[in-house]
C-alpha positions as CSV (number, residue, x, y, z in Angstrom):
1,M,-11.4,13.1,-0.8
2,S,-13.1,10.6,1.5
3,A,-12.4,9.9,5.1
4,G,-8.9,8.7,6.0
5,H,-7.9,5.4,7.5
6,E,-4.9,4.5,9.7
7,F,-3.3,1.1,10.3
8,T,0.0,-0.5,11.2
9,A,1.5,-3.2,8.9
10,T,4.9,-4.6,8.0
11,L,6.9,-3.5,5.0
12,W,7.6,-6.5,2.6
13,R,9.7,-7.0,-0.6
14,W,8.3,-8.6,-3.7
15,L,9.9,-11.8,-4.8
16,D,10.0,-12.9,-8.4
17,K,8.8,-16.4,-9.6
18,E,12.1,-18.0,-8.5
19,G,12.0,-16.4,-5.1
20,R,14.5,-13.8,-5.7
21,P,14.0,-10.4,-4.1
22,G,12.7,-7.7,-6.5
23,A,13.1,-4.0,-6.4
24,W,9.5,-3.3,-5.2
25,Y,8.5,-2.9,-1.6
26,F,4.8,-3.1,-0.4
27,I,2.5,-2.8,2.5
28,S,-0.6,-5.1,2.6
29,L,-3.8,-3.5,3.7
30,P,-5.7,-5.2,6.6
31,F,-8.5,-7.4,5.1
32,D,-11.4,-5.4,6.7
33,L,-10.0,-2.1,5.2
34,A,-9.6,-3.7,1.8
35,D,-13.2,-5.0,2.0
36,E,-14.5,-1.5,2.9
37,I,-12.5,0.0,-0.1
38,E,-13.7,-2.7,-2.4
39,A,-17.3,-2.1,-1.4
40,S,-17.1,1.7,-1.8
41,R,-14.9,2.2,-4.8
42,V,-16.2,3.1,-8.3
43,P,-14.8,0.8,-10.9
44,G,-12.2,2.6,-13.1
45,P,-9.2,2.1,-15.3
46,G,-5.8,0.7,-14.1
47,F,-6.4,-3.1,-13.4
48,G,-8.6,-2.4,-10.3
49,S,-6.3,0.2,-8.8
50,V,-7.5,2.7,-6.4
51,R,-6.0,6.2,-6.1
52,V,-5.0,7.3,-2.6
53,E,-3.0,9.8,-0.7
54,V,-0.6,8.2,1.8
55,V,1.1,9.4,4.9
56,I,4.0,7.5,6.6
57,G,5.9,9.5,9.2
58,S,6.6,12.9,7.7
59,S,6.3,11.6,4.0
60,R,3.1,12.4,2.1
61,W,2.5,11.4,-1.5
62,Q,-0.2,10.2,-4.0
63,T,-0.1,6.7,-5.5
64,S,-2.4,3.8,-6.1
65,L,-3.4,0.6,-4.3
66,F,-3.4,-2.5,-6.3
67,P,-5.4,-5.6,-5.8
68,S,-3.3,-8.7,-5.1
69,A,-4.7,-12.1,-5.7
70,E,-1.6,-13.5,-3.9
71,Q,-2.1,-11.4,-0.8
72,K,-5.9,-11.5,-1.0
73,T,-6.0,-7.7,-0.3
74,Y,-4.8,-4.5,-1.7
75,V,-1.1,-3.7,-1.6
76,L,0.5,-0.3,-1.3
77,P,3.8,0.3,-3.1
78,V,6.4,2.2,-1.0
79,K,8.9,4.1,-3.1
80,K,12.6,4.2,-2.2
81,Q,12.4,7.9,-1.4
82,V,9.9,7.3,1.3
83,R,11.8,4.2,2.7
84,T,15.0,6.2,2.9
85,A,13.3,9.3,4.5
86,Q,11.5,7.2,7.1
87,G,14.4,4.8,7.8
88,L,12.3,1.7,6.5
89,D,13.6,-1.6,5.4
90,E,12.1,-5.0,4.7
91,G,10.3,-6.1,7.9
92,S,9.9,-2.6,9.3
93,P,6.5,-1.9,11.1
94,C,4.8,1.1,9.5
95,T,2.0,3.3,10.7
96,V,0.1,4.2,7.5
97,G,-2.5,6.9,6.9
98,I,-4.4,6.6,3.6
99,T,-7.2,8.7,2.1
100,L,-9.1,7.6,-1.0
101,L,-9.0,10.2,-3.8
């Protein structure tokens, strides 16, 4: 694993093309961190996804970051189990630790 990074960002909910809330929740990475990841990552499968280990509060899991043209950065999906365990909802500030795998 590479060195970890920590940042604080707001949890947001994906909207469909009609602007209706979807089931997915995300955290957008800070632009400088996304640039650092982009510069250091090895291209691989998965639509430009990057495997990571994530820590939010007492929750730790492995997932992928996904490039988002709309957000102009990588986005981190936050599953319901984590949102429930950490008491997070749309608009909640989150302190996130990520380590590239």
